[in-house]
C-alpha positions as CSV (number, residue, x, y, z in Angstrom):
1,M,129.4,102.0,91.3
2,K,130.5,99.9,94.3
3,K,132.1,96.5,93.7
4,G,131.1,93.1,94.9
5,L,128.0,92.1,96.7
6,V,127.4,95.6,98.1
7,G,127.6,97.0,94.5
8,F,125.2,94.3,93.2
9,F,122.6,95.1,95.8
10,N,123.0,98.8,95.2
11,Q,121.7,98.6,91.6
12,P,118.3,100.4,91.6
13,R,116.4,97.5,90.0
14,I,117.9,95.0,92.5
15,L,117.6,97.3,95.5
16,R,113.9,97.9,94.8
17,H,113.3,94.1,95.0
18,V,115.5,93.9,98.2
19,F,113.3,96.6,99.8
20,N,110.2,94.8,98.8
21,W,111.4,91.6,100.5
22,Y,112.8,93.4,103.5
23,R,110.8,92.0,106.5
24,P,109.9,95.3,108.2
25,F,108.6,96.7,104.8
26,R,106.9,93.5,103.8
27,G,105.3,93.0,107.2
28,A,103.8,96.5,107.1
29,G,102.7,96.1,103.5
30,I,105.1,98.8,102.2
31,K,106.1,98.4,98.5
32,V,108.7,100.4,96.6
33,T,107.0,100.8,93.2
34,H,109.7,102.9,91.5
35,L,113.4,103.6,92.0
36,A,114.9,105.6,89.2
37,D,118.0,104.1,87.5
38,D,119.9,107.3,88.4
39,F,118.6,107.4,92.0
40,S,116.8,110.7,91.3
41,S,113.4,109.6,92.4
42,A,111.5,106.9,94.3
43,R,107.8,106.1,94.8
44,V,106.5,104.0,97.7
45,Q,103.0,102.8,98.5
46,M,101.2,101.0,101.3
47,K,97.8,99.3,101.2
48,L,95.7,99.3,104.4
49,T,95.8,95.7,105.8
50,W,95.2,94.2,109.2
51,F,99.0,94.2,109.7
52,N,99.3,98.0,109.5
53,R,95.9,99.1,110.8
54,N,95.7,100.8,114.2
55,Y,93.1,100.5,116.9
56,V,90.6,102.8,115.1
57,G,91.0,101.1,111.7
58,V,93.3,103.5,109.8
59,H,97.0,103.3,109.0
60,F,99.3,102.9,112.0
61,G,101.5,106.0,112.3
62,G,104.7,103.9,112.7
63,S,104.0,102.3,109.4
64,L,103.4,105.6,107.7
65,Y,106.8,106.8,109.0
66,A,108.5,103.5,108.1
67,M,107.4,103.9,104.5
68,I,109.3,107.2,104.1
69,D,112.2,106.6,106.4
70,P,115.2,105.7,104.3
71,F,114.6,107.3,100.9
72,Y,116.0,110.8,101.0
73,M,119.2,109.5,102.5
74,L,119.3,106.6,99.9
75,L,118.7,108.9,96.9
76,I,121.2,111.6,98.0
77,M,123.9,109.1,99.0
78,N,123.8,107.3,95.7
79,Q,123.8,110.4,93.6
80,L,126.6,112.2,95.5
81,G,128.9,109.1,95.6
82,S,131.6,107.9,97.9
83,D,133.2,111.3,98.5
84,F,130.3,112.2,100.9
85,I,129.1,111.0,104.3
86,V,125.3,111.0,104.3
87,W,123.2,110.0,107.3
88,D,119.6,110.6,108.6
89,Q,120.0,113.1,111.3
90,A,116.5,113.8,112.5
91,A,112.8,113.3,111.5
92,R,109.4,114.6,112.3
93,I,106.0,113.5,111.1
94,E,102.7,115.3,111.2
95,F,99.5,113.2,110.9
96,V,97.2,115.4,108.9
97,R,94.1,113.2,108.6
98,P,93.3,109.5,109.0
99,G,94.7,107.4,106.2
100,A,92.6,104.6,104.7
101,G,93.0,102.6,101.6
102,T,96.3,102.8,99.7
103,V,98.7,105.6,100.6
104,S,101.8,106.7,98.7
105,A,104.8,109.0,98.8
106,H,107.0,110.3,96.0
107,F,110.6,111.4,96.5
108,Q,112.6,113.6,94.1
109,V,116.2,114.6,94.4
110,G,117.3,116.6,91.3
111,E,120.3,118.5,90.2
112,E,119.2,121.7,92.0
113,I,119.3,119.9,95.4
114,L,122.6,118.2,94.6
115,N,124.2,121.5,93.5
116,D,123.0,123.1,96.7
117,I,124.6,120.3,98.7
118,R,127.9,120.5,96.8
119,S,128.2,124.2,97.3
120,K,127.3,124.1,101.0
121,T,129.8,121.3,101.7
122,A,132.6,122.6,99.4
123,N,134.9,123.6,102.3
124,G,134.3,120.4,104.3
125,E,131.5,121.9,106.4
126,K,128.6,119.7,107.5
127,Y,125.2,120.6,106.0
128,L,121.9,119.7,107.6
129,P,119.1,120.3,105.0
130,T,115.5,119.3,105.8
131,Y,113.4,117.8,103.1
132,E,109.6,117.4,103.2
133,V,107.5,114.6,101.7
134,D,103.8,114.2,101.7
135,V,102.0,110.8,102.2
136,V,98.8,111.0,100.2
137,D,95.8,108.8,99.8
138,E,94.4,107.5,96.5
139,N,92.7,110.9,95.8
140,G,95.9,112.8,96.4
141,V,94.7,114.1,99.8
142,V,97.6,114.6,102.3
143,V,97.4,112.0,105.1
144,A,100.8,112.8,106.7
145,R,103.7,115.2,106.1
146,A,107.2,114.2,107.1
147,F,110.4,116.2,107.5
148,K,113.7,114.5,107.2
149,T,116.9,116.3,108.2
150,I,120.0,114.7,106.5
151,Y,123.6,115.1,107.7
152,I,125.9,115.6,104.8
153,R,129.6,116.3,104.7
154,R,132.4,115.7,102.3
155,K,134.9,113.1,103.4
156,K,138.3,114.4,104.3
157,R,140.8,113.5,101.7
158,T,144.0,111.8,102.8
159,L,147.2,112.1,101.0
């Protein structure tokens, strides 16, 4: 665990509250409803309000993307630890159908993913996996599908 103020804000319980008060998330009505103690999963939701409604009365695409933006990087980074460099490298989002009401997304980064990352970066190579997440409405119907490519590399050890 990181020390000092950075470490304090990196505790899952605290970080969830920080995200929920973060102005871009708060302004768009985005709420982190779950952040696992071990950073293995997160759940985010967004209610349709006049702040995030587009011209035709459904969720604004930028808000749909904002609600999923940092989570794969955050989960992977915190589980791998300080021996790795983890960055968002690319993203793509497909709008499948208009989103109304409350939408949500669930992120899961388990041991299988972490073991894959560790093996692909064992010799210091960069690894660019792409992870998919669905944004679903209250009935579980897919509203948008996002693809996040994450840059991952082991840090070079100095003697």
